C-alpha positions in Angstrom: 122.2 113.8 53.6 123.7 113.3 57.0 121.2 112.3 59.8 119.9 115.3 61.7 121.5 115.9 65.0 119.7 114.9 68.2 118.5 118.1 69.9 120.9 120.3 72.0 120.2 121.2 75.3 119.9 124.8 74.0 116.9 123.7 71.5 115.3 121.8 74.4 115.3 124.6 76.8 113.9 126.7 74.0 111.1 124.3 73.2 110.6 123.7 77.0 109.9 127.1 77.6 106.9 127.1 75.2 108.6 128.5 72.0 107.7 126.4 68.9 110.4 125.7 66.4 109.2 127.4 63.3 110.3 124.7 61.2 108.3 121.9 62.7 105.2 123.8 63.6 104.7 125.6 59.9 105.5 122.3 57.9 108.5 123.2 56.8 109.7 122.7 53.3 112.5 119.7 53.0 114.6 118.9 56.3 115.4 122.7 57.0 119.5 121.9 56.9 121.1 125.2 57.2 124.7 124.6 58.1 127.6 122.0 57.6 129.6 123.6 54.4 133.1 123.2 54.7 135.5 126.2 56.1 136.8 127.3 53.1 133.3 127.6 51.7 134.4 126.5 48.4 131.8 123.4 48.2 130.9 122.9 44.6 127.2 122.2 45.8 124.8 122.5 48.7 124.9 119.0 49.8 127.0 120.2 52.5 124.2 121.9 54.1 123.3 118.6 56.1 122.4 119.7 59.8 119.7 122.3 61.4 121.3 124.9 63.3 119.7 128.0 62.5 116.3 128.3 64.2 113.1 130.6 64.1 111.2 130.1 67.5 108.1 131.8 68.6 105.4 131.9 71.1 102.1 134.0 71.2 101.5 136.5 74.2 101.3 134.4 77.3 102.7 131.6 75.7 99.9 131.1 73.5 100.5 129.4 70.0 101.5 131.5 66.9 99.8 131.3 63.2 102.3 130.2 60.8 101.3 131.5 57.5 103.2 129.6 55.4 105.7 126.8 55.7 109.1 127.7 56.7 111.8 127.8 53.7 115.4 127.7 53.8 117.1 130.0 51.5 120.8 130.3 49.9 121.3 126.5 49.5 121.4 126.2 45.9 124.8 126.3 44.2 123.4 129.8 42.2 123.8 131.2 45.9 127.7 131.1 45.3 129.3 134.1 43.7 129.8 133.7 40.1 133.3 135.0 40.3 135.0 133.0 43.2 132.6 130.2 43.5 132.5 130.8 47.3 129.6 130.6 49.5 128.2 134.0 50.8 128.3 132.2 54.1 128.4 128.8 56.1 124.9 129.0 57.0 121.6 129.2 55.0 118.8 131.8 55.6 115.4 130.4 57.3 112.5 132.4 56.5 109.1 131.9 58.5 105.9 133.6 58.3 103.8 134.3 61.3 100.9 136.3 61.7 100.7 139.2 64.4 98.0 139.8 66.8 95.7 142.5 66.2 96.6 145.5 68.0 
């Protein structure tokens, strides 16, 4: 797998604005890669997912920290996610699931 790219200005603005990167804050499982397949979406495996491009950011009211209830996970990167008839991936991006506790009302 390729090394992760340096954070972009947009990423830095989010983190600098007090938003937590849900992948890092929750102790995400694995490298969190969500992008990198070929433009034809006919890659035989998910090895093309080689960088993070899809993020979950969050912060609590007034900039407080959130409680991440479980490590974030990436979905749709296994070869079984491909269409069994065409062999194509459903998207050039994987999904990210991050679970946070909502404050009481």
